[in-house]
C-alpha positions in Angstrom: -6.2 -12.8 -24.3 -4.2 -11.2 -21.9 -5.4 -11.7 -18.0 -5.5 -8.1 -16.2 -3.7 -7.5 -13.2 -4.0 -5.4 -10.5 -0.9 -4.1 -8.7 -2.1 -2.9 -5.2 -0.1 -0.7 -2.9 0.0 2.0 -0.3 2.7 3.8 -1.5 3.1 5.9 -5.3 5.7 8.4 -4.5 8.3 9.6 -7.0 11.0 7.6 -5.1 11.9 4.8 -2.5 11.5 0.9 -2.1 7.7 0.4 -3.0 7.4 2.7 -5.9 10.5 0.6 -7.1 9.0 -2.7 -6.7 5.8 -1.2 -8.3 8.1 0.3 -11.6 9.6 -3.6 -11.6 6.8 -5.4 -11.6 4.7 -3.4 -14.2 7.7 -3.5 -17.0 7.6 -7.5 -16.0 4.3 -7.7 -16.5 3.9 -5.8 -19.6 7.2 -6.9 -21.5 5.6 -10.5 -21.1 2.9 -10.3 -23.5 0.9 -12.0 -21.8 -0.6 -9.6 -18.7 -2.2 -6.6 -18.6 -1.1 -4.3 -15.3 -2.7 -1.5 -14.4 -1.7 0.3 -10.6 -4.3 0.9 -7.8 -3.2 3.2 -4.7 -5.0 2.7 -1.3 -4.8 5.3 1.5 -2.6 5.7 3.3 -2.4 8.8 5.3 -4.3 10.7 8.2 -4.4 13.7 6.0 -6.0 11.5 2.8 -7.5 13.5 -0.2 -9.9 11.2 -1.7 -10.6 10.2 2.4 -13.4 11.2 4.7 -11.4 12.8 7.9 -12.7 12.6 10.5 -11.0 15.8 11.7 -12.4 17.5 8.7 -16.6 17.9 8.7 -16.8 19.3 5.3 -15.3 15.7 3.9 -18.8 14.1 5.7 -20.8 15.1 2.9 -19.4 13.1 0.7 -18.5 9.3 -0.1 -14.5 8.7 -0.3 -13.3 9.5 -3.8 -12.1 7.2 -6.7 -9.1 9.2 -8.3 -7.6 8.6 -11.3 -3.6 10.1 -11.4 -0.6 10.9 -12.9 2.5 8.7 -11.5 5.9 9.2 -13.9 4.8 8.4 -17.1 1.7 6.2 -15.9 -1.4 6.7 -14.6 -2.5 5.1 -11.3 -6.5 4.5 -9.4 -6.5 6.2 -6.0 -8.8 4.8 -3.4 -10.2 7.5 -0.5 -11.5 5.7 2.9 -13.7 6.5 5.3 -12.1 8.2 8.5 -8.7 7.6 7.2 -7.0 8.6 10.8 -7.9 5.1 11.9 -5.4 2.9 10.4 -7.4 0.0 10.4 -9.9 1.8 8.7 -8.0 1.6 5.7 -7.5 -2.0 5.8 -11.7 -2.7 6.0 -12.8 -3.2 2.4 -15.5 -0.9 1.5 -18.0 -1.4 -2.1 -17.1 0.8 -4.4 -13.0 -0.4 -4.4 -14.3 -4.0 -3.5 -16.1 -3.6 -7.9 -13.2 -2.2 -8.9 -11.7 -5.2 -7.8 -13.4 -7.8 -9.4 -12.6 -6.7 -12.6 -9.1 -8.0 -12.7 -8.1 -12.0 -13.0 -5.5 -11.6 -10.0 -4.6 -9.3 -7.6 -0.9 -8.5 -6.6 -0.4 -6.9 -3.6 2.6 -5.0 -3.8 3.0 -3.5 0.5 5.3 -2.8 3.2 3.6 -5.5 5.4 1.0 -7.7 4.9 -2.5 -6.0 6.6 -3.5 -4.0 3.3 -4.7 -7.5 1.5 -7.7 -7.2 3.8 -9.2 -4.8 1.5 -10.2 -7.8 -1.2 -11.7 -9.7 1.6 -15.2 -9.5 -0.7 -13.7 -10.2 -4.3 -13.0 -13.5 -5.7 -9.9 -13.5 -7.1 -6.9 -15.1 -6.7 -4.8 -12.7 -4.2 -0.4 -12.6 -3.9 1.1 -10.6 -1.6 4.5 -9.1 -2.1 5.9 -7.8 1.3 9.2 -6.4 2.6 8.5 -7.2 6.0 6.0 -7.7 9.1 3.7 -5.1 10.5 5.7 -5.1 14.2 9.4 -5.1 12.2 7.7 -2.4 10.3 6.9 0.5 13.1 9.9 -1.2 15.3 11.6 2.4 15.1 8.5 4.4 15.6 8.0 2.5 18.7 11.3 2.8 19.9 12.3 6.3 18.8 9.0 8.1 18.1 7.3 11.0 20.4 5.6 10.1 23.4 2.1 10.1 21.5 2.9 8.4 18.6 4.7 5.6 20.5 1.5 5.5 22.7 -0.9 5.6 19.5 1.3 2.6 18.1 0.7 0.6 20.8 -2.9 0.5 20.4 -2.9 0.3 16.4 0.0 -2.3 15.7 -1.8 -4.8 17.8 -5.3 -4.1 15.5 -2.8 -4.3 12.3 -1.1 -7.9 13.5 -4.8 -9.1 13.7 -5.0 -7.9 9.7 -1.7 -9.2 9.0 -2.2 -13.0 10.3 -5.5 -13.2 8.2 -4.3 -11.5 5.4 -1.1 -13.7 5.1 -3.3 -17.1 5.9 -5.9 -15.9 2.5 -3.3 -15.2 0.4 -3.0 -17.9 -3.0 1.0 -16.9 -2.7 2.9 -14.6 -0.3 6.3 -13.5 -2.1 8.9 -12.7 0.7 11.6 -9.5 -1.2 14.6 -11.7 1.2 15.7 -14.4 3.0 14.9 -11.7 6.1 11.1 -11.7 5.1 10.8 -15.4 4.6 12.3 -15.8 8.1 9.7 -13.5 9.4 6.8 -14.9 7.5 6.8 -18.9 7.3 6.3 -18.9 11.2 3.3 -17.8 10.9 2.0 -19.5 7.6 4.3 -22.4 7.6 6.9 -22.4 4.1 4.8 -24.1 1.5 3.3 -21.0 -0.1 6.2 -18.5 0.7 8.3 -17.5 -2.2 11.5 -16.2 -2.1 11.4 -12.6 -4.6 14.0 -10.2 -4.9 13.7 -7.3 -6.8 15.1 -6.8 -10.1 17.1 -4.1 -11.4 17.8 -2.9 -14.4 21.2 -3.9 -15.5 21.5 -2.6 -18.5 20.7 0.7 -17.0 23.0 0.1 -14.0 26.2 -1.0 -15.1 30.1 -0.5 -14.6 31.6 2.3 -16.1 34.9 1.5 -18.2 37.2 3.4 -16.0 35.2 5.2 -13.1 36.0 8.5 -12.9 34.6 9.5 -9.4 36.9 10.4 -6.4 33.5 9.9 -3.7 32.2 7.4 -1.5 28.2 6.9 -2.2 25.2 6.8 0.0 21.7 6.6 -1.8 18.6 7.2 0.4 16.1 8.8 1.8 18.0 11.2 3.9 14.2 12.4 5.9 13.8 8.7 7.4 15.6 7.8 10.9 15.6 3.7 10.0 18.4 4.9 7.0 19.6 6.2 10.3 22.4 8.4 7.9 24.0 10.1 10.9 25.8 6.4 11.5 27.4 6.5 7.8 28.7 10.6 9.2 30.1 9.2 11.9 32.7 7.2 10.8 33.2 9.1 7.6 33.9 11.5 11.0 36.6 9.0 12.2 38.1 8.3 8.2 38.6 11.8 8.6 41.3 11.2 11.2 43.1 8.3 9.7 42.9 8.7 6.1 44.7 11.2 4.1 43.5 12.5 1.2 40.2 11.1 1.9 37.5 10.8 -0.8 34.1 12.7 -0.4 30.8 11.2 0.3 28.2 11.8 -2.0 24.4 11.8 0.1 22.0 11.0 -2.7 18.8 11.5 -1.1 16.1 14.5 -0.1 17.2 17.1 2.7 19.7 16.1 5.4 18.1 16.6 8.6 18.9 19.3 10.9 20.7 17.8 13.5 22.8 15.9 11.0 23.8 19.5 9.0 24.7 20.4 12.8 27.0 16.9 13.2 28.6 18.0 9.8 29.6 21.6 11.3 31.2 20.6 14.6 33.1 17.8 12.6 34.5 20.4 10.0 32.6 18.7 7.2 31.2 21.0 5.4 33.1 20.8 2.7 34.0 17.2 2.4 30.0 15.3 2.4 27.7 16.5 -0.4 23.6 16.3 -0.5 22.7 15.6 -3.6 19.0 16.0 -4.4 17.3 12.4 -6.0 18.4 12.4 -10.2 16.9 10.8 -12.6 17.8 7.2 -13.4 20.7 8.1 -15.9 21.7 10.7 -13.0 21.9 8.4 -10.4 23.3 5.4 -11.8 25.8 7.6 -13.6 26.5 8.6 -10.0 27.0 4.9 -9.0 29.3 3.6 -12.0 31.9 6.0 -11.0 31.5 6.0 -7.0 34.8 4.3 -5.3 32.3 2.3 -3.1 28.8 2.0 -1.9 27.5 2.4 2.2 24.1 1.4 3.1 23.4 2.7 7.0 20.4 1.4 7.6 19.0 -0.2 11.0 16.5 -2.1 8.9 15.7 -2.8 5.6 13.5 -5.6 4.0 15.7 -5.7 0.9 17.7 -2.9 0.2 17.4 -2.3 -3.6 19.7 0.6 -3.3 22.5 -2.4 -2.7 21.3 -4.2 -5.8 21.8 -1.1 -7.8 25.6 -0.7 -6.7 25.7 -4.3 -7.6 25.1 -3.9 -10.9 27.0 -0.9 -11.3 29.8 -2.6 -10.3 30.4 -1.5 -7.1 32.2 -2.9 -3.6 29.3 -2.6 -1.0 29.8 -2.0 3.1 26.1 -2.2 4.8 24.9 -2.7 8.3 23.4 -6.7 8.9 19.9 -4.9 8.9 18.1 -8.0 7.7 17.9 -7.9 3.6 21.3 -6.8 3.0 22.2 -10.6 3.4 19.9 -11.6 0.8 22.5 -9.9 -1.6 25.7 -9.7 -0.1 28.1 -12.5 0.5 30.3 -11.6 3.2 34.0 -10.6 1.9 33.2 -11.6 -1.8 30.4 -8.8 -2.6 31.1 -6.5 0.3 30.9 -6.3 3.6 28.8 -7.0 6.6 28.7 -4.7 9.9 27.0 -4.6 12.8 23.9 -2.3 13.1 24.6 0.8 14.8 28.1 1.0 15.1 29.9 3.7 13.6 33.5 2.4 14.4 33.1 -0.7 12.4 31.9 1.2 9.4 34.7 3.1 9.6 36.9 0.0 9.6 34.7 -1.8 6.8 35.5 1.7 4.6 38.8 1.8 5.5 39.7 -1.2 4.4 37.9 -0.6 0.8 39.7 2.3 0.7 43.3 0.9 1.5 43.1 -1.6 -1.2 41.5 -1.4 -4.2 42.7 -4.5 -5.8 39.6 -6.0 -2.9 37.5 -3.5 -4.3 37.6 -4.3 -7.5 37.3 -8.1 -7.4 34.0 -7.9 -5.2 32.7 -5.2 -7.9 33.3 -7.7 -10.6 31.4 -10.3 -8.5 28.5 -8.0 -7.7 28.3 -7.6 -11.2 28.4 -11.2 -11.6 25.4 -11.8 -9.4 23.3 -9.0 -10.1 23.5 -10.2 -13.6 22.6 -14.0 -12.4 20.2 -13.5 -9.8 18.3 -9.4 -9.6 18.5 -8.7 -13.6 14.6 -7.8 -14.7 14.3 -11.0 -16.2 15.9 -13.2 -13.7 13.8 -12.2 -10.6 10.6 -11.5 -13.1 10.5 -15.0 -13.5 8.6 -16.5 -10.0 6.1 -13.9 -10.3 5.1 -15.0 -14.0 5.1 -18.7 -13.3 2.8 -18.3 -10.1 0.7 -16.2 -12.2 1.0 -18.6 -15.2 -0.2 -21.4 -12.5 -2.6 -19.9 -10.7 -4.3 -19.0 -14.1 -3.7 -21.8 -15.9 -7.4 -24.0 -17.2 -9.4 -21.3 -15.3 -11.0 -18.1 -16.3 -11.4 -17.6 -12.2 -9.5 -18.8 -9.4 -10.9 -18.6 -5.7 -8.8 -17.3 -3.3 -8.4 -19.3 0.5 -11.9 -20.1 1.6 -10.9 -19.0 5.4 -10.7 -15.8 4.1 -14.2 -15.0 5.7 -15.1 -12.6 8.6 -11.1 -10.9 8.0 -11.5 -9.1 10.7 -14.6 -10.1 13.2 -13.1 -8.7 16.3 -12.0 -5.7 14.9 -13.8 -2.7 15.7 -16.7 -2.0 12.8 -16.2 0.8 10.1 -19.1 2.8 8.9 -20.7 1.0 5.7 -20.2 2.6 2.8 -22.9 3.3 0.7 
């Protein structure tokens, strides 16, 4: 009989890092033939429609809902919460969610940071966490660059979330670290024994090199509106290149919408005809954009891994990236790409110019990147550590028990309203 695994997350948008992780892990479980996978999402927004909102009296007369919603060609179960405006409420157990989670043999959390695990406090099942970073690292740019109100609110909420995080990490049977960067952040908290390096896998059949690339553009892919992606950095570097490189290829930015200040920057540099913003495409169209590019650029200030880097490598592209944490797990300096300091537009421009002026180097890096992607980051290669860990936990037992220290998960945190 197949074991049932709940994939629990807080992000079910159509694009982005976490949805990609969910897709990969769901595919791995289904294709194994040994597991069934069902998706569960938790309320993450102050205005979550399934939740009781303190600012909306109309929601006070009903309990938080459990909704079944469509996502890609799948469905997922979305669970609301009491007081969605208060971040710590989202991490607390609630009766109906606990009853739902008890239906599964194993609980796999796929999260940006670990505090969400505490919703499973009352569930006697093996709990595993796949995380990209820690709470404080995840909020660093928000605390540094946000409005005064946002920074003040974060200064209150982050220490509370870190208390949840500590208990959650200690309670997990195993912690999958998305990158070496993640592992280095988690191991000092819980020790090395139960932290496993587990990068995401990519579809190396979909993302594959072109026999004869036809594009004359440099590629950037990500959420343009996310300040952590620092699209301005690549725009500044490209503006520098415009002054030094003849017949400069266009720059393609694939994502959502370019923020107004960056649009104004393009105009000020007279780059409107050289920089093309492309709405996020479907998988086939995106793969086509990758494989025909000259090379790939990532300009982020912080990345748990940088899945777009794996997609680019699988597509046979050399990569230029800021050395912002996760990318160093995939990129070997000088062999599969070039790493430059965070926020250094001049260094980024120099690295991009190096690749533009040296096609043989681009080709060698692209070939090596493809080899590494097939060997380490294919769906089959990356999925093995998850399946092996699940098999070990569930072997010989119909029901595994979580860490006995997972009690009173947040005894020092403000109590929530009791759900009925």
